[in-house]
mmCIF file of the N, C-alpha and C atoms, coordinates in Angstrom:
data_MODEL
# 
_entry.id   MODEL 
# 
loop_
_atom_site.group_PDB 
_atom_site.id 
_atom_site.type_symbol 
_atom_site.label_atom_id 
_atom_site.label_alt_id 
_atom_site.label_comp_id 
_atom_site.label_asym_id 
_atom_site.label_entity_id 
_atom_site.label_seq_id 
_atom_site.pdbx_PDB_ins_code 
_atom_site.Cartn_x 
_atom_site.Cartn_y 
_atom_site.Cartn_z 
_atom_site.occupancy 
_atom_site.B_iso_or_equiv 
_atom_site.pdbx_formal_charge 
_atom_site.auth_seq_id 
_atom_site.auth_comp_id 
_atom_site.auth_asym_id 
_atom_site.auth_atom_id 
_atom_site.pdbx_PDB_model_num 
ATOM 1   N N  . UNK A 1 1  ? -34.861 -38.261 -3.479  1.00 0.00 ? 1  UNK A N  1 
ATOM 2   C CA . UNK A 1 1  ? -35.805 -39.324 -3.226  1.00 0.00 ? 1  UNK A CA 1 
ATOM 3   C C  . UNK A 1 1  ? -36.239 -39.209 -1.768  1.00 0.00 ? 1  UNK A C  1 
ATOM 4   N N  . UNK A 1 2  ? -37.507 -39.351 -1.551  1.00 0.00 ? 2  UNK A N  1 
ATOM 5   C CA . UNK A 1 2  ? -38.069 -39.265 -0.213  1.00 0.00 ? 2  UNK A CA 1 
ATOM 6   C C  . UNK A 1 2  ? -37.646 -40.476 0.615   1.00 0.00 ? 2  UNK A C  1 
ATOM 7   N N  . UNK A 1 3  ? -37.332 -40.251 1.883   1.00 0.00 ? 3  UNK A N  1 
ATOM 8   C CA . UNK A 1 3  ? -36.790 -41.279 2.766   1.00 0.00 ? 3  UNK A CA 1 
ATOM 9   C C  . UNK A 1 3  ? -37.645 -42.539 2.795   1.00 0.00 ? 3  UNK A C  1 
ATOM 10  N N  . UNK A 1 4  ? -38.942 -42.410 2.979   1.00 0.00 ? 4  UNK A N  1 
ATOM 11  C CA . UNK A 1 4  ? -39.791 -43.601 3.090   1.00 0.00 ? 4  UNK A CA 1 
ATOM 12  C C  . UNK A 1 4  ? -39.871 -44.361 1.771   1.00 0.00 ? 4  UNK A C  1 
ATOM 13  N N  . UNK A 1 5  ? -39.823 -43.651 0.655   1.00 0.00 ? 5  UNK A N  1 
ATOM 14  C CA . UNK A 1 5  ? -39.795 -44.304 -0.659  1.00 0.00 ? 5  UNK A CA 1 
ATOM 15  C C  . UNK A 1 5  ? -38.489 -45.069 -0.818  1.00 0.00 ? 5  UNK A C  1 
ATOM 16  N N  . UNK A 1 6  ? -37.391 -44.466 -0.395  1.00 0.00 ? 6  UNK A N  1 
ATOM 17  C CA . UNK A 1 6  ? -36.078 -45.121 -0.485  1.00 0.00 ? 6  UNK A CA 1 
ATOM 18  C C  . UNK A 1 6  ? -36.059 -46.406 0.334   1.00 0.00 ? 6  UNK A C  1 
ATOM 19  N N  . UNK A 1 7  ? -36.668 -46.378 1.511   1.00 0.00 ? 7  UNK A N  1 
ATOM 20  C CA . UNK A 1 7  ? -36.710 -47.580 2.339   1.00 0.00 ? 7  UNK A CA 1 
ATOM 21  C C  . UNK A 1 7  ? -37.510 -48.691 1.660   1.00 0.00 ? 7  UNK A C  1 
ATOM 22  N N  . UNK A 1 8  ? -38.589 -48.321 0.986   1.00 0.00 ? 8  UNK A N  1 
ATOM 23  C CA . UNK A 1 8  ? -39.401 -49.306 0.260   1.00 0.00 ? 8  UNK A CA 1 
ATOM 24  C C  . UNK A 1 8  ? -38.607 -49.893 -0.914  1.00 0.00 ? 8  UNK A C  1 
ATOM 25  N N  . UNK A 1 9  ? -37.929 -49.030 -1.669  1.00 0.00 ? 9  UNK A N  1 
ATOM 26  C CA . UNK A 1 9  ? -37.100 -49.483 -2.801  1.00 0.00 ? 9  UNK A CA 1 
ATOM 27  C C  . UNK A 1 9  ? -36.020 -50.435 -2.303  1.00 0.00 ? 9  UNK A C  1 
ATOM 28  N N  . UNK A 1 10 ? -35.380 -50.072 -1.199  1.00 0.00 ? 10 UNK A N  1 
ATOM 29  C CA . UNK A 1 10 ? -34.304 -50.889 -0.624  1.00 0.00 ? 10 UNK A CA 1 
ATOM 30  C C  . UNK A 1 10 ? -34.828 -52.274 -0.226  1.00 0.00 ? 10 UNK A C  1 
ATOM 31  N N  . UNK A 1 11 ? -35.999 -52.306 0.393   1.00 0.00 ? 11 UNK A N  1 
ATOM 32  C CA . UNK A 1 11 ? -36.585 -53.582 0.821   1.00 0.00 ? 11 UNK A CA 1 
ATOM 33  C C  . UNK A 1 11 ? -36.942 -54.444 -0.381  1.00 0.00 ? 11 UNK A C  1 
ATOM 34  N N  . UNK A 1 12 ? -37.530 -53.835 -1.418  1.00 0.00 ? 12 UNK A N  1 
ATOM 35  C CA . UNK A 1 12 ? -37.920 -54.570 -2.619  1.00 0.00 ? 12 UNK A CA 1 
ATOM 36  C C  . UNK A 1 12 ? -36.702 -55.061 -3.405  1.00 0.00 ? 12 UNK A C  1 
ATOM 37  N N  . UNK A 1 13 ? -35.615 -54.295 -3.391  1.00 0.00 ? 13 UNK A N  1 
ATOM 38  C CA . UNK A 1 13 ? -34.401 -54.652 -4.139  1.00 0.00 ? 13 UNK A CA 1 
ATOM 39  C C  . UNK A 1 13 ? -33.734 -55.878 -3.526  1.00 0.00 ? 13 UNK A C  1 
ATOM 40  N N  . UNK A 1 14 ? -33.720 -55.929 -2.208  1.00 0.00 ? 14 UNK A N  1 
ATOM 41  C CA . UNK A 1 14 ? -33.095 -57.065 -1.529  1.00 0.00 ? 14 UNK A CA 1 
ATOM 42  C C  . UNK A 1 14 ? -31.585 -56.976 -1.551  1.00 0.00 ? 14 UNK A C  1 
ATOM 43  N N  . UNK A 1 15 ? -30.927 -58.118 -1.723  1.00 0.00 ? 15 UNK A N  1 
ATOM 44  C CA . UNK A 1 15 ? -29.465 -58.180 -1.654  1.00 0.00 ? 15 UNK A CA 1 
ATOM 45  C C  . UNK A 1 15 ? -28.819 -58.323 -3.023  1.00 0.00 ? 15 UNK A C  1 
ATOM 46  N N  . UNK A 1 16 ? -29.546 -57.993 -4.081  1.00 0.00 ? 16 UNK A N  1 
ATOM 47  C CA . UNK A 1 16 ? -28.980 -58.072 -5.436  1.00 0.00 ? 16 UNK A CA 1 
ATOM 48  C C  . UNK A 1 16 ? -27.873 -57.029 -5.588  1.00 0.00 ? 16 UNK A C  1 
ATOM 49  N N  . UNK A 1 17 ? -26.969 -57.292 -6.512  1.00 0.00 ? 17 UNK A N  1 
ATOM 50  C CA . UNK A 1 17 ? -25.909 -56.333 -6.838  1.00 0.00 ? 17 UNK A CA 1 
ATOM 51  C C  . UNK A 1 17 ? -26.508 -55.134 -7.577  1.00 0.00 ? 17 UNK A C  1 
ATOM 52  N N  . UNK A 1 18 ? -25.868 -53.978 -7.421  1.00 0.00 ? 18 UNK A N  1 
ATOM 53  C CA . UNK A 1 18 ? -26.309 -52.759 -8.109  1.00 0.00 ? 18 UNK A CA 1 
ATOM 54  C C  . UNK A 1 18 ? -25.079 -51.914 -8.402  1.00 0.00 ? 18 UNK A C  1 
ATOM 55  N N  . UNK A 1 19 ? -25.034 -51.305 -9.588  1.00 0.00 ? 19 UNK A N  1 
ATOM 56  C CA . UNK A 1 19 ? -23.908 -50.426 -9.913  1.00 0.00 ? 19 UNK A CA 1 
ATOM 57  C C  . UNK A 1 19 ? -24.239 -48.960 -9.629  1.00 0.00 ? 19 UNK A C  1 
ATOM 58  N N  . UNK A 1 20 ? -25.384 -48.706 -9.015  1.00 0.00 ? 20 UNK A N  1 
ATOM 59  C CA . UNK A 1 20 ? -25.798 -47.380 -8.565  1.00 0.00 ? 20 UNK A CA 1 
ATOM 60  C C  . UNK A 1 20 ? -25.710 -46.334 -9.690  1.00 0.00 ? 20 UNK A C  1 
ATOM 61  N N  . UNK A 1 21 ? -26.512 -46.534 -10.745 1.00 0.00 ? 21 UNK A N  1 
ATOM 62  C CA . UNK A 1 21 ? -26.413 -45.662 -11.913 1.00 0.00 ? 21 UNK A CA 1 
ATOM 63  C C  . UNK A 1 21 ? -26.872 -44.223 -11.686 1.00 0.00 ? 21 UNK A C  1 
ATOM 64  N N  . UNK A 1 22 ? -27.729 -43.996 -10.693 1.00 0.00 ? 22 UNK A N  1 
ATOM 65  C CA . UNK A 1 22 ? -28.214 -42.626 -10.474 1.00 0.00 ? 22 UNK A CA 1 
ATOM 66  C C  . UNK A 1 22 ? -28.462 -42.397 -8.986  1.00 0.00 ? 22 UNK A C  1 
ATOM 67  N N  . UNK A 1 23 ? -27.862 -41.344 -8.452  1.00 0.00 ? 23 UNK A N  1 
ATOM 68  C CA . UNK A 1 23 ? -28.064 -40.977 -7.055  1.00 0.00 ? 23 UNK A CA 1 
ATOM 69  C C  . UNK A 1 23 ? -28.829 -39.668 -6.979  1.00 0.00 ? 23 UNK A C  1 
ATOM 70  N N  . UNK A 1 24 ? -29.727 -39.590 -6.009  1.00 0.00 ? 24 UNK A N  1 
ATOM 71  C CA . UNK A 1 24 ? -30.488 -38.361 -5.760  1.00 0.00 ? 24 UNK A CA 1 
ATOM 72  C C  . UNK A 1 24 ? -30.328 -37.973 -4.299  1.00 0.00 ? 24 UNK A C  1 
ATOM 73  N N  . UNK A 1 25 ? -30.507 -36.679 -4.019  1.00 0.00 ? 25 UNK A N  1 
ATOM 74  C CA . UNK A 1 25 ? -30.483 -36.232 -2.634  1.00 0.00 ? 25 UNK A CA 1 
ATOM 75  C C  . UNK A 1 25 ? -31.655 -36.862 -1.901  1.00 0.00 ? 25 UNK A C  1 
ATOM 76  N N  . UNK A 1 26 ? -31.410 -37.205 -0.652  1.00 0.00 ? 26 UNK A N  1 
ATOM 77  C CA . UNK A 1 26 ? -32.451 -37.774 0.191   1.00 0.00 ? 26 UNK A CA 1 
ATOM 78  C C  . UNK A 1 26 ? -33.172 -36.635 0.915   1.00 0.00 ? 26 UNK A C  1 
ATOM 79  N N  . UNK A 1 27 ? -34.489 -36.739 1.016   1.00 0.00 ? 27 UNK A N  1 
ATOM 80  C CA . UNK A 1 27 ? -35.237 -35.762 1.793   1.00 0.00 ? 27 UNK A CA 1 
ATOM 81  C C  . UNK A 1 27 ? -36.311 -36.454 2.616   1.00 0.00 ? 27 UNK A C  1 
ATOM 82  N N  . UNK A 1 28 ? -36.755 -35.748 3.652   1.00 0.00 ? 28 UNK A N  1 
ATOM 83  C CA . UNK A 1 28 ? -37.762 -36.276 4.547   1.00 0.00 ? 28 UNK A CA 1 
ATOM 84  C C  . UNK A 1 28 ? -38.703 -35.134 4.910   1.00 0.00 ? 28 UNK A C  1 
ATOM 85  N N  . UNK A 1 29 ? -39.972 -35.308 4.655   1.00 0.00 ? 29 UNK A N  1 
ATOM 86  C CA . UNK A 1 29 ? -41.004 -34.306 4.905   1.00 0.00 ? 29 UNK A CA 1 
ATOM 87  C C  . UNK A 1 29 ? -40.592 -32.958 4.296   1.00 0.00 ? 29 UNK A C  1 
ATOM 88  N N  . UNK A 1 30 ? -40.078 -33.006 3.085   1.00 0.00 ? 30 UNK A N  1 
ATOM 89  C CA . UNK A 1 30 ? -39.733 -31.795 2.349   1.00 0.00 ? 30 UNK A CA 1 
ATOM 90  C C  . UNK A 1 30 ? -38.375 -31.193 2.660   1.00 0.00 ? 30 UNK A C  1 
ATOM 91  N N  . UNK A 1 31 ? -37.687 -31.696 3.674   1.00 0.00 ? 31 UNK A N  1 
ATOM 92  C CA . UNK A 1 31 ? -36.375 -31.158 4.039   1.00 0.00 ? 31 UNK A CA 1 
ATOM 93  C C  . UNK A 1 31 ? -35.282 -32.102 3.535   1.00 0.00 ? 31 UNK A C  1 
ATOM 94  N N  . UNK A 1 32 ? -34.297 -31.535 2.854   1.00 0.00 ? 32 UNK A N  1 
ATOM 95  C CA . UNK A 1 32 ? -33.189 -32.348 2.360   1.00 0.00 ? 32 UNK A CA 1 
ATOM 96  C C  . UNK A 1 32 ? -32.291 -32.784 3.513   1.00 0.00 ? 32 UNK A C  1 
ATOM 97  N N  . UNK A 1 33 ? -31.881 -34.036 3.461   1.00 0.00 ? 33 UNK A N  1 
ATOM 98  C CA . UNK A 1 33 ? -30.952 -34.598 4.444   1.00 0.00 ? 33 UNK A CA 1 
ATOM 99  C C  . UNK A 1 33 ? -29.556 -34.559 3.840   1.00 0.00 ? 33 UNK A C  1 
ATOM 100 N N  . UNK A 1 34 ? -28.567 -35.091 4.530   1.00 0.00 ? 34 UNK A N  1 
ATOM 101 C CA . UNK A 1 34 ? -27.195 -34.988 4.026   1.00 0.00 ? 34 UNK A CA 1 
ATOM 102 C C  . UNK A 1 34 ? -26.779 -36.160 3.160   1.00 0.00 ? 34 UNK A C  1 
ATOM 103 N N  . UNK A 1 35 ? -27.621 -37.181 3.027   1.00 0.00 ? 35 UNK A N  1 
ATOM 104 C CA . UNK A 1 35 ? -27.260 -38.358 2.247   1.00 0.00 ? 35 UNK A CA 1 
ATOM 105 C C  . UNK A 1 35 ? -27.808 -38.313 0.834   1.00 0.00 ? 35 UNK A C  1 
ATOM 106 N N  . UNK A 1 36 ? -27.273 -39.203 0.008   1.00 0.00 ? 36 UNK A N  1 
ATOM 107 C CA . UNK A 1 36 ? -27.781 -39.440 -1.339  1.00 0.00 ? 36 UNK A CA 1 
ATOM 108 C C  . UNK A 1 36 ? -28.296 -40.870 -1.384  1.00 0.00 ? 36 UNK A C  1 
ATOM 109 N N  . UNK A 1 37 ? -29.267 -41.119 -2.260  1.00 0.00 ? 37 UNK A N  1 
ATOM 110 C CA . UNK A 1 37 ? -29.895 -42.428 -2.377  1.00 0.00 ? 37 UNK A CA 1 
ATOM 111 C C  . UNK A 1 37 ? -29.773 -42.920 -3.815  1.00 0.00 ? 37 UNK A C  1 
ATOM 112 N N  . UNK A 1 38 ? -29.429 -44.203 -3.971  1.00 0.00 ? 38 UNK A N  1 
ATOM 113 C CA . UNK A 1 38 ? -29.464 -44.827 -5.292  1.00 0.00 ? 38 UNK A CA 1 
ATOM 114 C C  . UNK A 1 38 ? -30.931 -45.063 -5.639  1.00 0.00 ? 38 UNK A C  1 
ATOM 115 N N  . UNK A 1 39 ? -31.367 -44.552 -6.778  1.00 0.00 ? 39 UNK A N  1 
ATOM 116 C CA . UNK A 1 39 ? -32.771 -44.693 -7.165  1.00 0.00 ? 39 UNK A CA 1 
ATOM 117 C C  . UNK A 1 39 ? -33.122 -46.115 -7.598  1.00 0.00 ? 39 UNK A C  1 
ATOM 118 N N  . UNK A 1 40 ? -32.116 -46.944 -7.860  1.00 0.00 ? 40 UNK A N  1 
ATOM 119 C CA . UNK A 1 40 ? -32.375 -48.327 -8.265  1.00 0.00 ? 40 UNK A CA 1 
ATOM 120 C C  . UNK A 1 40 ? -32.549 -49.259 -7.069  1.00 0.00 ? 40 UNK A C  1 
ATOM 121 N N  . UNK A 1 41 ? -31.612 -49.173 -6.102  1.00 0.00 ? 41 UNK A N  1 
ATOM 122 C CA . UNK A 1 41 ? -31.611 -50.145 -5.008  1.00 0.00 ? 41 UNK A CA 1 
ATOM 123 C C  . UNK A 1 41 ? -31.916 -49.551 -3.634  1.00 0.00 ? 41 UNK A C  1 
ATOM 124 N N  . UNK A 1 42 ? -31.925 -48.217 -3.524  1.00 0.00 ? 42 UNK A N  1 
ATOM 125 C CA . UNK A 1 42 ? -32.250 -47.579 -2.253  1.00 0.00 ? 42 UNK A CA 1 
ATOM 126 C C  . UNK A 1 42 ? -31.103 -47.430 -1.278  1.00 0.00 ? 42 UNK A C  1 
ATOM 127 N N  . UNK A 1 43 ? -29.893 -47.797 -1.686  1.00 0.00 ? 43 UNK A N  1 
ATOM 128 C CA . UNK A 1 43 ? -28.743 -47.679 -0.782  1.00 0.00 ? 43 UNK A CA 1 
ATOM 129 C C  . UNK A 1 43 ? -28.412 -46.213 -0.529  1.00 0.00 ? 43 UNK A C  1 
ATOM 130 N N  . UNK A 1 44 ? -28.074 -45.898 0.726   1.00 0.00 ? 44 UNK A N  1 
ATOM 131 C CA . UNK A 1 44 ? -27.699 -44.539 1.093   1.00 0.00 ? 44 UNK A CA 1 
ATOM 132 C C  . UNK A 1 44 ? -26.192 -44.343 0.958   1.00 0.00 ? 44 UNK A C  1 
ATOM 133 N N  . UNK A 1 45 ? -25.807 -43.143 0.529   1.00 0.00 ? 45 UNK A N  1 
ATOM 134 C CA . UNK A 1 45 ? -24.403 -42.767 0.403   1.00 0.00 ? 45 UNK A CA 1 
ATOM 135 C C  . UNK A 1 45 ? -24.190 -41.417 1.077   1.00 0.00 ? 45 UNK A C  1 
ATOM 136 N N  . UNK A 1 46 ? -23.058 -41.282 1.754   1.00 0.00 ? 46 UNK A N  1 
ATOM 137 C CA . UNK A 1 46 ? -22.707 -39.992 2.346   1.00 0.00 ? 46 UNK A CA 1 
ATOM 138 C C  . UNK A 1 46 ? -22.252 -39.041 1.238   1.00 0.00 ? 46 UNK A C  1 
ATOM 139 N N  . UNK A 1 47 ? -22.112 -37.792 1.576   1.00 0.00 ? 47 UNK A N  1 
ATOM 140 C CA . UNK A 1 47 ? -21.616 -36.803 0.620   1.00 0.00 ? 47 UNK A CA 1 
ATOM 141 C C  . UNK A 1 47 ? -20.211 -37.199 0.149   1.00 0.00 ? 47 UNK A C  1 
ATOM 142 N N  . UNK A 1 48 ? -19.370 -37.637 1.072   1.00 0.00 ? 48 UNK A N  1 
ATOM 143 C CA . UNK A 1 48 ? -17.999 -38.037 0.724   1.00 0.00 ? 48 UNK A CA 1 
ATOM 144 C C  . UNK A 1 48 ? -18.008 -39.220 -0.240  1.00 0.00 ? 48 UNK A C  1 
ATOM 145 N N  . UNK A 1 49 ? -18.866 -40.201 0.006   1.00 0.00 ? 49 UNK A N  1 
ATOM 146 C CA . UNK A 1 49 ? -18.954 -41.354 -0.888  1.00 0.00 ? 49 UNK A CA 1 
ATOM 147 C C  . UNK A 1 49 ? -19.444 -40.936 -2.266  1.00 0.00 ? 49 UNK A C  1 
ATOM 148 N N  . UNK A 1 50 ? -20.405 -40.023 -2.318  1.00 0.00 ? 50 UNK A N  1 
ATOM 149 C CA . UNK A 1 50 ? -20.928 -39.526 -3.599  1.00 0.00 ? 50 UNK A CA 1 
ATOM 150 C C  . UNK A 1 50 ? -19.826 -38.816 -4.377  1.00 0.00 ? 50 UNK A C  1 
ATOM 151 N N  . UNK A 1 51 ? -19.064 -37.965 -3.712  1.00 0.00 ? 51 UNK A N  1 
ATOM 152 C CA . UNK A 1 51 ? -17.969 -37.252 -4.372  1.00 0.00 ? 51 UNK A CA 1 
ATOM 153 C C  . UNK A 1 51 ? -16.924 -38.225 -4.910  1.00 0.00 ? 51 UNK A C  1 
ATOM 154 N N  . UNK A 1 52 ? -16.608 -39.248 -4.124  1.00 0.00 ? 52 UNK A N  1 
ATOM 155 C CA . UNK A 1 52 ? -15.642 -40.252 -4.554  1.00 0.00 ? 52 UNK A CA 1 
ATOM 156 C C  . UNK A 1 52 ? -16.150 -40.995 -5.791  1.00 0.00 ? 52 UNK A C  1 
ATOM 157 N N  . UNK A 1 53 ? -17.424 -41.353 -5.791  1.00 0.00 ? 53 UNK A N  1 
ATOM 158 C CA . UNK A 1 53 ? -18.011 -42.042 -6.944  1.00 0.00 ? 53 UNK A CA 1 
ATOM 159 C C  . UNK A 1 53 ? -17.992 -41.140 -8.176  1.00 0.00 ? 53 UNK A C  1 
ATOM 160 N N  . UNK A 1 54 ? -18.295 -39.857 -7.989  1.00 0.00 ? 54 UNK A N  1 
ATOM 161 C CA . UNK A 1 54 ? -18.282 -38.913 -9.105  1.00 0.00 ? 54 UNK A CA 1 
ATOM 162 C C  . UNK A 1 54 ? -16.879 -38.779 -9.696  1.00 0.00 ? 54 UNK A C  1 
ATOM 163 N N  . UNK A 1 55 ? -15.875 -38.707 -8.844  1.00 0.00 ? 55 UNK A N  1 
ATOM 164 C CA . UNK A 1 55 ? -14.492 -38.592 -9.314  1.00 0.00 ? 55 UNK A CA 1 
ATOM 165 C C  . UNK A 1 55 ? -14.063 -39.850 -10.059 1.00 0.00 ? 55 UNK A C  1 
ATOM 166 N N  . UNK A 1 56 ? -14.429 -41.015 -9.548  1.00 0.00 ? 56 UNK A N  1 
ATOM 167 C CA . UNK A 1 56 ? -14.098 -42.271 -10.203 1.00 0.00 ? 56 UNK A CA 1 
ATOM 168 C C  . UNK A 1 56 ? -14.767 -42.351 -11.572 1.00 0.00 ? 56 UNK A C  1 
ATOM 169 N N  . UNK A 1 57 ? -16.018 -41.961 -11.634 1.00 0.00 ? 57 UNK A N  1 
ATOM 170 C CA . UNK A 1 57 ? -16.757 -41.979 -12.892 1.00 0.00 ? 57 UNK A CA 1 
ATOM 171 C C  . UNK A 1 57 ? -16.124 -41.026 -13.913 1.00 0.00 ? 57 UNK A C  1 
ATOM 172 N N  . UNK A 1 58 ? -15.718 -39.858 -13.436 1.00 0.00 ? 58 UNK A N  1 
ATOM 173 C CA . UNK A 1 58 ? -15.079 -38.874 -14.314 1.00 0.00 ? 58 UNK A CA 1 
ATOM 174 C C  . UNK A 1 58 ? -13.765 -39.415 -14.877 1.00 0.00 ? 58 UNK A C  1 
ATOM 175 N N  . UNK A 1 59 ? -12.965 -40.060 -14.007 1.00 0.00 ? 59 UNK A N  1 
ATOM 176 C CA . UNK A 1 59 ? -11.705 -40.641 -14.452 1.00 0.00 ? 59 UNK A CA 1 
ATOM 177 C C  . UNK A 1 59 ? -11.933 -41.753 -15.472 1.00 0.00 ? 59 UNK A C  1 
ATOM 178 N N  . UNK A 1 60 ? -12.944 -42.572 -15.248 1.00 0.00 ? 60 UNK A N  1 
ATOM 179 C CA . UNK A 1 60 ? -13.244 -43.662 -16.172 1.00 0.00 ? 60 UNK A CA 1 
ATOM 180 C C  . UNK A 1 60 ? -13.661 -43.113 -17.536 1.00 0.00 ? 60 UNK A C  1 
ATOM 181 N N  . UNK A 1 61 ? -14.449 -42.047 -17.550 1.00 0.00 ? 61 UNK A N  1 
ATOM 182 C CA . UNK A 1 61 ? -14.867 -41.431 -18.811 1.00 0.00 ? 61 UNK A CA 1 
ATOM 183 C C  . UNK A 1 61 ? -13.661 -40.837 -19.542 1.00 0.00 ? 61 UNK A C  1 
ATOM 184 N N  . UNK A 1 62 ? -12.741 -40.220 -18.786 1.00 0.00 ? 62 UNK A N  1 
ATOM 185 C CA . UNK A 1 62 ? -11.546 -39.657 -19.403 1.00 0.00 ? 62 UNK A CA 1 
ATOM 186 C C  . UNK A 1 62 ? -10.677 -40.764 -19.998 1.00 0.00 ? 62 UNK A C  1 
ATOM 187 N N  . UNK A 1 63 ? -10.548 -41.867 -19.268 1.00 0.00 ? 63 UNK A N  1 
ATOM 188 C CA . UNK A 1 63 ? -9.755  -43.001 -19.759 1.00 0.00 ? 63 UNK A CA 1 
ATOM 189 C C  . UNK A 1 63 ? -10.339 -43.543 -21.045 1.00 0.00 ? 63 UNK A C  1 
ATOM 190 N N  . UNK A 1 64 ? -11.654 -43.628 -21.143 1.00 0.00 ? 64 UNK A N  1 
ATOM 191 C CA . UNK A 1 64 ? -12.310 -44.146 -22.335 1.00 0.00 ? 64 UNK A CA 1 
ATOM 192 C C  . UNK A 1 64 ? -12.133 -43.210 -23.538 1.00 0.00 ? 64 UNK A C  1 
ATOM 193 N N  . UNK A 1 65 ? -12.068 -41.907 -23.257 1.00 0.00 ? 65 UNK A N  1 
ATOM 194 C CA . UNK A 1 65 ? -11.928 -40.953 -24.352 1.00 0.00 ? 65 UNK A CA 1 
ATOM 195 C C  . UNK A 1 65 ? -10.523 -40.971 -24.947 1.00 0.00 ? 65 UNK A C  1 
ATOM 196 N N  . UNK A 1 66 ? -9.538  -41.500 -24.219 1.00 0.00 ? 66 UNK A N  1 
ATOM 197 C CA . UNK A 1 66 ? -8.180  -41.589 -24.729 1.00 0.00 ? 66 UNK A CA 1 
ATOM 198 C C  . UNK A 1 66 ? -7.949  -42.817 -25.605 1.00 0.00 ? 66 UNK A C  1 
ATOM 199 N N  . UNK A 1 67 ? -8.898  -43.742 -25.632 1.00 0.00 ? 67 UNK A N  1 
ATOM 200 C CA . UNK A 1 67 ? -8.732  -44.978 -26.421 1.00 0.00 ? 67 UNK A CA 1 
ATOM 201 C C  . UNK A 1 67 ? -9.298  -44.818 -27.779 1.00 0.00 ? 67 UNK A C  1 
# 
């Protein structure tokens, strides 16, 4: 998601809760930056935060498959 678009999404979203269903790499003027952006609310996440979220999601899916 382009940086300026992410800022607009973030402003429009406001302070509502979001479960961050989809993250995309952030870029600016065609160059990728090191952060990820939630496409729903515009919140930025570091690479470490993205990896942590991915691991948590994977564990939750595994837990559900055992039930």
